[in-house]
C-alpha positions as CSV (number, residue, x, y, z in Angstrom):
1,M,0.0,0.0,0.0
2,R,1.3,3.4,-1.1
3,L,0.5,5.3,2.2
4,A,1.0,2.5,4.7
5,G,1.5,4.0,8.2
6,K,1.0,7.6,7.1
7,I,-1.0,10.0,9.3
8,I,-2.7,12.5,7.0
9,L,-4.8,15.6,7.9
10,I,-7.3,16.7,5.2
11,T,-9.3,19.9,5.6
12,G,-12.7,20.0,4.1
13,S,-12.9,16.2,3.9
14,T,-16.5,15.3,4.6
15,T,-17.8,15.9,1.0
16,G,-16.6,16.1,-2.6
17,I,-12.9,15.7,-3.5
18,G,-11.9,15.8,0.2
19,A,-14.1,12.9,1.2
20,T,-12.9,10.9,-1.9
21,M,-9.3,11.6,-0.9
22,A,-10.0,10.4,2.6
23,R,-11.5,7.1,1.4
24,M,-8.8,6.5,-1.2
25,F,-5.9,7.4,1.2
26,A,-7.4,5.0,3.8
27,R,-7.5,2.2,1.3
28,E,-3.8,2.9,0.7
29,G,-3.0,2.3,4.3
30,A,-3.2,5.9,5.8
31,K,-4.9,7.0,9.0
32,I,-7.0,10.1,8.4
33,V,-7.8,13.2,10.4
34,L,-11.0,14.4,8.9
35,H,-12.2,18.0,9.1
36,G,-15.4,19.9,8.3
37,R,-18.2,22.0,9.7
38,D,-20.9,19.4,9.7
39,P,-20.5,16.9,12.6
40,A,-23.1,14.5,11.3
41,R,-21.3,14.1,8.0
42,G,-17.9,14.0,9.6
43,G,-19.0,11.4,12.2
44,A,-20.5,9.2,9.5
45,L,-17.4,9.2,7.3
46,A,-15.2,8.5,10.3
47,A,-17.4,5.5,11.2
48,E,-17.3,4.3,7.6
49,L,-13.5,4.4,7.6
50,G,-13.3,2.8,11.0
51,V,-12.5,4.2,14.5
52,E,-8.9,2.8,14.3
53,R,-8.3,4.5,11.0
54,A,-10.0,7.9,11.2
55,V,-11.0,10.7,13.6
56,F,-13.1,13.8,12.9
57,H,-12.5,17.3,14.1
58,Q,-15.1,19.9,13.6
59,G,-14.0,23.5,13.0
60,D,-14.4,26.7,11.0
61,L,-11.3,27.7,9.2
62,A,-12.4,31.3,9.2
63,E,-11.4,31.3,12.9
64,P,-7.7,31.9,13.3
65,E,-7.4,29.3,16.1
66,C,-8.9,26.5,14.1
67,P,-5.7,25.4,12.3
68,S,-3.7,24.9,15.4
69,R,-6.5,23.0,17.0
70,L,-6.6,20.7,14.0
71,V,-2.9,19.9,14.4
72,Q,-3.3,19.2,18.1
73,A,-6.2,16.9,17.3
74,A,-4.1,15.0,14.9
75,L,-1.2,14.6,17.3
76,G,-3.5,13.8,20.2
77,A,-5.2,11.0,18.2
78,F,-2.2,9.5,16.4
79,G,1.0,10.9,18.0
80,R,2.5,12.1,14.7
81,L,1.7,13.9,11.4
82,D,3.1,12.9,8.0
83,A,1.1,15.0,5.6
84,V,-1.3,17.9,5.5
85,V,-3.8,18.4,2.6
86,N,-5.2,21.9,2.4
87,N,-8.4,21.1,0.5
88,A,-11.1,23.2,2.2
89,A,-12.2,26.3,0.3
90,L,-15.1,28.7,-0.1
91,T,-16.4,28.8,-3.7
92,T,-19.0,31.5,-3.2
93,R,-19.6,33.3,-6.4
94,A,-19.6,37.1,-6.8
95,H,-18.8,39.5,-9.5
96,L,-16.6,42.6,-9.0
97,A,-19.5,44.8,-8.1
98,D,-20.6,42.4,-5.3
99,T,-17.1,41.8,-3.9
100,D,-16.9,44.1,-1.0
101,A,-14.3,44.1,1.8
102,G,-16.1,41.8,4.1
103,F,-16.8,39.2,1.3
104,F,-13.2,39.4,0.1
105,D,-11.8,39.0,3.6
106,T,-14.0,35.9,4.3
107,I,-12.8,34.2,1.2
108,M,-9.1,35.0,1.9
109,A,-9.5,33.8,5.5
110,V,-10.5,30.3,4.6
111,N,-8.8,29.8,1.2
112,L,-5.4,31.4,1.9
113,R,-4.9,32.5,5.5
114,A,-6.0,29.1,6.9
115,P,-3.6,27.1,4.8
116,L,-0.7,29.3,5.9
117,L,-1.7,29.0,9.5
118,L,-2.2,25.3,9.3
119,I,1.3,24.8,7.7
120,R,2.7,27.1,10.4
121,A,1.1,25.0,13.2
122,A,2.1,21.7,11.6
123,A,5.7,22.6,10.6
124,D,7.5,21.1,13.6
125,A,5.5,17.9,13.5
126,L,6.1,17.6,9.7
127,A,9.8,18.2,10.2
128,D,9.9,15.3,12.7
129,T,8.5,13.0,10.0
130,H,10.1,14.6,6.9
131,G,6.5,15.1,5.9
132,A,4.6,16.7,3.0
133,V,2.0,19.4,2.4
134,L,-0.3,19.3,-0.6
135,N,-2.3,22.4,-1.3
136,I,-5.4,21.9,-3.5
137,G,-5.6,24.9,-5.9
138,S,-7.6,25.6,-9.0
139,I,-6.8,26.3,-12.6
140,L,-8.8,29.5,-12.0
141,A,-5.6,30.7,-10.2
142,H,-4.2,31.6,-13.6
143,C,-6.9,34.3,-14.2
144,G,-10.2,33.0,-13.1
145,Q,-13.7,33.9,-14.3
146,S,-15.8,37.0,-13.8
147,N,-18.1,35.6,-11.1
148,L,-15.3,34.2,-9.0
149,V,-13.0,37.2,-8.5
150,A,-12.1,36.6,-4.9
151,Y,-11.8,32.9,-5.2
152,S,-9.5,33.1,-8.2
153,V,-7.3,35.6,-6.4
154,S,-7.1,33.3,-3.3
155,K,-6.0,30.4,-5.5
156,G,-3.3,32.6,-7.2
157,G,-2.1,33.5,-3.7
158,L,-2.0,29.8,-2.8
159,M,0.4,29.2,-5.6
160,T,2.8,31.8,-4.3
161,L,2.4,30.4,-0.8
162,T,3.2,26.9,-2.0
163,R,6.4,28.0,-3.8
164,N,7.5,30.3,-0.9
165,L,7.0,27.7,1.8
166,A,8.6,25.0,-0.3
167,D,11.8,27.1,-0.3
168,T,11.4,28.0,3.4
169,L,10.8,24.5,4.6
170,A,13.1,22.6,2.3
171,P,16.1,22.7,4.8
172,R,13.8,21.0,7.3
173,R,12.9,18.3,4.7
174,V,9.3,19.3,4.6
175,R,7.9,19.3,1.0
176,V,5.2,21.7,-0.2
177,N,3.5,21.0,-3.5
178,Q,0.2,22.0,-5.1
179,I,-2.3,20.6,-7.7
180,N,-4.6,23.0,-9.5
181,V,-7.8,21.2,-10.1
182,G,-9.8,21.6,-13.3
183,W,-13.5,21.3,-13.8
184,T,-14.5,18.3,-11.6
185,L,-18.0,16.7,-11.3
186,T,-18.5,16.7,-7.6
187,E,-22.0,16.4,-6.1
188,N,-21.8,20.1,-5.2
189,E,-20.9,21.1,-8.7
190,F,-23.7,19.1,-10.2
191,A,-26.2,20.8,-7.8
192,V,-24.8,24.3,-8.5
193,K,-25.3,23.8,-12.3
194,R,-28.8,22.4,-11.7
195,S,-29.7,25.5,-9.7
196,D,-28.4,27.6,-12.6
197,G,-31.1,26.1,-14.7
198,L,-29.1,23.4,-16.6
199,P,-30.9,20.1,-17.3
200,E,-30.4,16.9,-15.3
201,N,-28.1,15.5,-18.0
202,W,-26.0,18.6,-18.4
203,P,-22.7,16.8,-17.8
204,E,-23.4,14.7,-20.9
205,T,-24.1,17.7,-23.1
206,L,-20.9,19.6,-22.7
207,P,-18.9,20.5,-25.9
208,R,-15.7,18.6,-26.7
209,S,-13.7,21.9,-26.4
210,V,-14.5,21.7,-22.6
211,V,-14.2,18.0,-22.2
212,P,-11.8,16.6,-24.9
213,S,-11.9,13.2,-23.2
214,G,-15.6,13.1,-23.5
215,A,-16.4,13.6,-19.7
216,L,-15.6,15.9,-16.8
217,L,-12.9,15.0,-14.3
218,Q,-14.2,12.9,-11.4
219,P,-13.1,13.2,-7.7
220,D,-11.4,9.9,-8.0
221,D,-9.1,11.4,-10.7
222,I,-8.0,14.1,-8.3
223,A,-7.6,11.7,-5.4
224,R,-5.3,9.4,-7.4
225,A,-3.1,12.4,-8.3
226,A,-3.0,13.5,-4.7
227,I,-1.7,10.1,-3.5
228,Y,1.5,10.6,-5.4
229,W,2.2,14.0,-3.8
230,V,1.6,12.9,-0.2
231,S,3.5,9.6,-0.6
232,D,7.2,9.0,-0.5
233,E,7.0,8.4,-4.3
234,S,7.3,12.1,-5.0
235,R,10.2,12.7,-2.6
236,P,12.3,14.9,-2.8
237,I,10.3,17.1,-5.2
238,T,9.0,20.3,-3.7
239,G,7.7,23.7,-4.9
240,T,5.8,22.1,-7.8
241,V,2.4,23.5,-8.9
242,A,0.8,21.0,-11.3
243,D,-2.4,21.7,-13.3
244,C,-4.8,18.7,-13.2
245,E,-7.0,19.4,-16.2
246,Q,-7.6,17.5,-19.4
247,Y,-6.3,20.2,-21.6
248,P,-3.3,22.7,-21.4
249,V,-4.5,25.7,-19.4
250,I,-1.9,28.3,-20.5
251,G,-1.8,29.1,-24.2
252,R,-4.7,26.9,-25.1
253,I,-6.7,27.5,-28.2
254,P,-10.0,25.5,-28.0
255,N,-10.3,23.0,-30.8
256,Q,-13.4,24.4,-32.4
257,E,-12.6,22.6,-35.7
258,G,-12.6,19.3,-33.8
259,D,-16.0,20.2,-32.3
260,E,-17.4,20.9,-35.8
261,L,-16.1,17.6,-37.1
262,D,-17.7,15.8,-34.2
263,Q,-21.0,17.5,-34.9
264,A,-20.8,16.7,-38.6
265,E,-20.1,13.0,-37.8
266,Q,-23.1,12.9,-35.4
267,G,-25.3,14.6,-38.0
């Protein structure tokens, strides 16, 4: 098993990609410190993984004290910490006109300040185990979209944080890497698009320019990529920001000609 004996803390791990990572990491031999704001979901997932393999800690990452409490919960439960996955993030949508100081500060507190404070709190424990940090970013970090101004900025800042702390912590043999996640079909994403008015089958009607493979990424795809970065397989690499999307993000020209050919064949 690729993560045998590892103690891994995953923020935002009661739903979506975080919960998928927790399940897959556990199958690979890790013990998991789950985190979220919903105790019912957290308790259910901990019970599913097994009391000997998972504990749940409730907390709101908007509170500055939450990250240090999470680290103490991990050490109290398992006595060590091998990896931290900063997965939790607010994805609340807002255009520029709706992004006031309070909204911006809330997004930054959870998406950028909390990862910094969590790494700060975990640094000594991770140095003891020559551990790893994996930050979960987004391809929107590269420029974003108009209704996710603050979110996009927070993920751009996370890339800088990753590279800065990789350099800072390398002498202590703590690695810091990041994956920028592309469009992924989580249960929340499905519900958001349905609330926007898209039909039940919207994931099957997307143009090939958006999904060249024919389908959106799944949480399993991201979790499999994450295993590499929290395992010893990726040692000694640090400071890497990898885009996990099914097309090149930078410099991409959508293959409209390919879409037209597909449509012609279907007609």
